[in-house]
C-alpha positions, 0 to 999 in steps of 0.5 A: 466455462473455461474462462470462468474457471480461469478467472476464479483461479487468477482472483484467487492467485492474485488475493494469495500473492497480495497476501504475502506480507513481504515487509513483515517477512523482511523485517524478521529475517534481517532485524529479527523484529516484528515490524508491527511493533516499530515506526509506523507499525504499517506492514508495508515498504515505507515503514520497513526502510526506516528500520531495515537496510535500504536494499532489503526495502528496495526488494520488498518495494519491487515485490509489493508492485509486482503483486498488483501487476503480475496476474493481470498481465497473465489475464492479459495474455489469456485475452481477458477483458478490462473488467476481469483485469481490474477484478484480479487486481483489486484482489491483489490489493485486498490481500496486501491489506488483509492478508490471509497469512497475517491475521487479516491485518496488513498493509496500505496496499499503496504500492500494489495499488501503483502496479495495478494502475500501472497496468490499466494506465502507465501515464496515470501511474506516472501522475501518481508517483508525481502527486505522492513524491511532491508532497514528501518533502513536506512530510505529507506524503500519505496525503499525497497519495490520498490526493493521487487516489482521488484524481485517479477516478476523475482522471480516468473519466474526463481524460480517458482517451489522452491516458490511453484508457479505452474503456473509461467507465469500468476503470473509473469504477475500478479506481473508486474501489481502489479509493474506497479500499484506501480510506477503509484501511486507513480508518480501520487500522489497528488502534495504538496507545497514541490513539488515546492521546487525541479525540475520536474526530482527530483520530479519524481525521489524522488516519484519513489525511495522514495515515497515522494516529497523531499529527506529529510525524516524528513521534509517530515513525520513531515509535518503539514497543514498550517492551524494547529492549537493547537486543530487540529494539530497531536502530533509528534511521538517523543512528545508522546514518551516523554510524555509516 
């Protein structure tokens, strides 16, 4: 009975911590803007990095990673098995993607997913980072992230022993759940004005592969709110670099 209560409390705590929209709060505190109206519109560290000083985004990155780690670590200290740990981790990801503190519309949960992955298999987390950042120079990091999420359940099943995974079945199912959550979040993202410029099928493909409504990345990440004024308009990264 006590173990059940502890698990329920950890799941709730993990969801609530995941729901803290640190990128939204950081943009409000540092620039006085709503991050959902700028760049990709994503409430995440990647979008925050484009519109705030780098140190602000770095702190948000650390926080979002920690969301997926802290309560799994607590569960491990309490001697809980791998299944409760996975459930707690999924709660953090769901909290980030559908936060109660932001009208159930948050980010993509990639950093939080990476934090969960690190707690389940550090080597697999490293592989995920390599795959994601390997696609960065080509401007297709979102595609690399999707590929990494697809690789996770495959690798955890077929290479469980080298990756230090002692219970491949629940871990593989957990990674499949993470992949499904990521796909659902991408496809169900709030519609933007740019979505009307492409067909429905193209929109879904763009969201699935590139995590944006249109293929043109430059136009997507430089998006500004229609009512932007000199006082609330975010300075593009290129302008900030020119000033520095």
